[in-house]
C-alpha positions as CSV (number, residue, x, y, z in Angstrom):
1,M,105.9,124.1,107.0
2,D,104.6,124.9,110.9
3,K,106.3,122.6,113.5
4,L,103.3,121.2,114.4
5,R,102.7,119.9,110.6
6,L,106.2,118.7,110.5
7,N,105.6,116.7,113.8
8,F,102.7,115.0,112.2
9,I,104.2,113.7,109.1
10,L,107.7,112.6,111.0
11,L,105.4,110.5,113.3
12,M,103.0,108.6,110.8
13,V,103.3,105.4,109.0
14,T,105.0,106.2,105.1
15,I,103.4,104.0,102.0
16,S,105.8,104.0,99.2
17,D,104.7,103.9,95.1
18,T,105.8,100.2,94.8
19,A,103.5,99.1,98.2
20,K,100.5,101.0,97.1
21,T,100.4,99.7,93.7
22,K,100.6,95.9,95.4
23,L,98.2,96.9,98.1
24,L,95.6,98.2,96.0
25,N,96.2,95.6,93.3
26,L,95.8,92.7,96.3
27,M,92.3,94.9,97.6
28,A,90.8,94.5,94.0
29,E,91.4,91.1,93.6
30,D,90.4,90.4,97.4
31,N,86.8,91.5,96.5
32,S,85.7,91.6,100.5
33,A,84.6,95.3,100.4
34,S,88.1,96.0,102.5
35,K,88.8,99.8,103.8
36,F,91.7,99.8,105.1
37,V,95.4,98.5,105.2
38,R,96.3,97.4,108.9
39,V,99.6,97.3,110.1
40,G,100.4,95.9,113.2
41,V,103.4,94.5,115.5
42,N,103.0,90.6,117.6
43,S,105.3,89.4,119.9
44,G,107.2,86.6,118.4
45,G,109.5,85.6,115.5
46,C,113.3,85.0,115.7
47,S,113.9,88.3,117.1
48,G,111.1,88.9,119.2
49,L,108.4,91.0,117.6
50,S,107.1,90.5,114.1
51,Y,105.2,92.5,111.7
52,D,101.4,91.8,110.8
53,L,99.6,93.0,107.4
54,K,95.8,92.4,106.6
55,F,92.9,94.3,105.0
56,E,90.2,95.6,107.4
57,K,86.5,96.5,107.1
58,E,85.9,98.5,110.0
59,M,88.1,100.3,112.7
60,T,88.3,99.9,116.6
61,E,88.0,102.6,118.9
62,N,92.0,101.7,119.9
63,D,92.9,102.4,115.7
64,K,94.8,105.6,114.6
65,L,93.9,106.3,111.1
66,F,96.7,107.5,108.6
67,E,96.0,108.6,104.9
68,N,99.1,108.0,103.0
69,N,99.6,108.0,99.5
70,G,96.0,107.0,98.8
71,I,95.8,104.2,101.2
72,N,93.7,104.4,104.4
73,L,96.0,102.9,106.9
74,I,95.2,101.8,110.8
75,V,97.3,101.0,113.4
76,D,96.2,99.9,117.2
77,D,97.7,102.0,120.2
78,K,100.6,99.5,120.6
79,S,101.5,98.8,118.0
80,Y,101.9,102.6,117.1
81,L,104.7,103.0,119.4
82,Y,106.9,100.2,117.4
83,L,106.0,101.7,114.2
84,V,106.4,105.5,114.1
85,G,108.7,106.8,111.1
86,T,108.7,103.2,109.6
87,T,108.0,103.2,105.5
88,L,106.3,100.1,104.0
89,N,107.6,99.1,100.8
90,Y,107.0,96.3,98.2
91,S,109.9,94.4,96.2
92,G,108.7,92.5,94.0
93,G,110.8,90.6,91.2
94,L,112.6,87.0,91.4
95,N,114.7,87.9,94.2
96,G,111.9,90.3,96.0
97,K,110.6,90.0,99.6
98,G,106.8,91.0,99.0
99,F,106.3,93.8,101.7
100,V,109.5,95.0,103.7
101,F,109.0,97.4,106.6
102,E,111.4,100.0,107.2
103,N,111.6,100.5,110.8
104,P,114.0,103.5,112.1
105,N,113.5,102.0,115.7
106,A,114.5,98.6,115.3
107,S,117.9,97.8,116.3
108,R,118.1,94.1,115.0
109,T,116.3,92.6,112.6
110,C,116.0,88.6,111.3
111,G,117.4,87.4,107.8
112,C,113.7,87.4,106.5
113,G,113.0,90.8,107.3
114,E,109.9,89.9,109.4
115,S,110.7,90.2,112.5
116,F,112.6,92.7,114.8
117,S,113.8,94.1,118.1
118,L,114.1,97.3,119.5
């Protein structure tokens, strides 16, 4: 694999198989004709920054588009810097937390896993 391609793979946000399945199910239930899953970072939460996940019909000019595991994922420029190398996973079941961000850039996360700091 050439070096350029390897760098692209390392920089993207990855969607696990369990997250893919859950996202596709939620998009089908939503019936809003959403084409994209938006992942973002906002100020707030116990650790200073919180994750945001929602469905979108349109992209903006400040978005980066990734196709991973069959999902069209959009990330705005600011959030992308915080999410480089992150894996979006889903943990279901009785003790599951729902969507989980496995972010190698986070130096600290809160107990609920919904916020982080660098």
